[in-house]
N, C-alpha and C positions, 0 to 999 in steps of 0.2 A: 114741152112735156118731156120728162125723163122717165124711161122705163128701166127697170132693174131686173136683170136675168139672174135667177137664183138656181136654176137647174144645173149650172156648171160649177156649183160650189164644191171645191175639193179640199180635203183636210189631211195634213201631215202633222204628227205630234213630235215636238222637240223636247227631250228630257233635259239635255244639257248642250253645251256648245258642240259636242262631237256626235252624239247619237241622235238619229232621226227615226222615229217609229212610224209604222203604217197605222191607219185609222183603227184597224181591228185590235191594236195593242192599247188603245185608249178606252178606259171604262166609259167615260162620257165626254163628248166633244164640247168645245167651247160653244157658247150660244149667246146670241144677242138677247138682252133682257126683253122679254115679251115675245120672243120667238122670231121665226123667219118672216112672218107677215109684218111684225113690228119693224124689223130691219128694212124690209122693202118700203114700208110707209115712211120711215125716217129718211132713207136715201132719196125717195121721190120728193119729199118736202124740203130737204136741205141742200139738194144739189142745184147749183145755179149754172145754167147753160151759158158758156162764155159768149159774149156779144159778138166777138170776131168770128167765132164758129157759126153763129146764127147768120151773120151777114154773108159768109162764104158758103153757106149751105152744107157744112161739114157734119156728117153723122158717122157713127161707128161704135164699136165696143172697146172699152179700155179694161184690160184684165190686170188686176192688182194682186200682189202677194204681200201678206203681212203676218205678223205674229201677234196673237193675243197672249199676253203675259199672265202669270199667275195672279196678278193684282187686277186683272180686267182691263189693263191699258193696252194700247196698240203700239207696235214698234216695227222697225225694219220694213217699211213700206217700199215697194218697188213695182214699176210697171213691167209686166212680162209679155205684153202683146205688142203687135206692130204699132209704132207711134203714128197717131193721127194728127198731132199738132194742134194749133189754134187754141191752146189752153185747156184742152180736154183732159190730158193726163194730170195737169196741175190741179184741176178741179176734182178729179176722181180721188187724188191723194188727199186733198183738203177735206173732202166730205168723210172719207174713211178715218182720217185723223180725228175728226170731230166726234167720232163714236167712242173716244177714250172714256173708260169708266162705265160704259154701257154694256159690257160683256161679262158673262159668267165664265170663269176659266174652265178649261178641260181638266179632267181628273184621270189619274191612272193609279190603281191600287189604293184609292182613297186619298191620294195626294194631288194637289193642284199642280199642273204642268203647263209649260208654254206650248202653244200650238200654232202651226203655220197654216194660214188659210189662203185660199184664192177666191177672189170675188170679182165677177165681171160687172161693169156698169155700162149700160147701153144708152148712148145719146142718140135720140131720134127726134127729128123735127116733125111736127104734125100740123 
């Protein structure tokens, strides 16, 4: 079973390559189509716990940072947490990449903008 922690969801808006705005400067944040619950359900359904991690009893949280672009695609994925290994980081990146096109972009002053998100994925054996 994979649990997804949404409480640590952090947002930073990126208007262009140079300027990064805080959340309060964004009129509306990027959102997963269907909302946070839909994101949690999508991640739970589509995340595959790596077999080697299961065999070794490896659990933990992988924190990813990525950009939701103005077209709803995802880009610039990177792991920003301590590395757990055993394929957990690769799986977290894979499942977030698979959300491409499932996002509504952030807006600022009525214009779609790129937004940087942080999303933790918790891998827990039950």
